[in-house]
C-alpha positions as CSV (number, residue, x, y, z in Angstrom):
1,M,5.1,-79.4,119.3
2,F,8.9,-79.6,119.3
3,K,10.9,-76.3,119.1
4,Q,14.5,-75.4,118.4
5,G,16.5,-76.1,121.6
6,D,14.2,-78.7,123.1
7,Q,15.9,-81.7,124.6
8,V,14.4,-85.1,123.7
9,I,15.0,-88.8,124.0
10,I,14.2,-91.5,121.4
11,H,11.6,-94.2,122.2
12,T,9.9,-97.1,120.4
13,H,12.2,-96.8,117.4
14,R,14.8,-99.4,116.4
15,Y,17.5,-96.8,117.5
16,A,16.0,-96.5,121.0
17,T,18.2,-99.3,122.5
18,L,21.3,-97.9,120.7
19,Y,20.7,-94.4,122.1
20,K,19.2,-95.4,125.5
21,G,19.8,-92.6,128.0
22,K,21.1,-90.2,125.3
23,I,19.6,-86.8,125.2
24,F,19.3,-85.0,121.9
25,T,18.8,-81.3,121.0
26,C,16.4,-80.1,118.4
27,L,18.1,-77.9,115.8
28,A,14.8,-76.8,114.2
29,N,11.1,-76.4,115.0
30,E,8.9,-79.3,114.2
31,K,7.7,-79.4,110.6
32,K,5.1,-81.4,108.7
33,W,6.3,-84.2,106.6
34,D,2.8,-85.1,105.3
35,E,-0.8,-85.2,106.7
36,E,0.2,-87.8,109.4
37,E,3.9,-87.3,110.2
38,S,6.1,-84.5,111.5
39,Y,9.8,-84.3,112.0
40,T,12.6,-82.2,113.5
41,I,16.4,-82.1,113.1
42,L,18.4,-83.7,115.9
43,K,21.8,-82.0,116.5
44,E,23.7,-85.1,117.8
45,L,22.8,-87.3,114.7
46,G,25.5,-86.1,112.3
47,Q,27.6,-83.1,111.7
48,D,24.7,-80.9,110.5
49,G,22.0,-82.9,112.3
50,K,19.6,-85.4,110.9
51,S,15.8,-85.4,110.5
52,F,13.8,-87.7,112.8
53,F,10.1,-88.3,113.0
54,T,8.6,-86.7,116.1
55,R,6.4,-89.7,117.0
56,Y,9.5,-91.4,118.2
57,L,10.6,-88.5,120.5
58,T,9.7,-87.4,124.0
59,K,10.7,-84.1,125.6
60,V,13.0,-84.4,128.6
């Protein structure tokens, strides 16, 4: 479960090579998208953050 303030990295996503070594900060607690997917908001992906599926994230 990802929580606000957690630091994460992106893996196994097409953006993984673009952001290799970059640490992101969760702006919100993890939320359910549907029965199989969850997401959180990453601070460094835009002015107000951007949602990102948690299956592509690992806590640092």
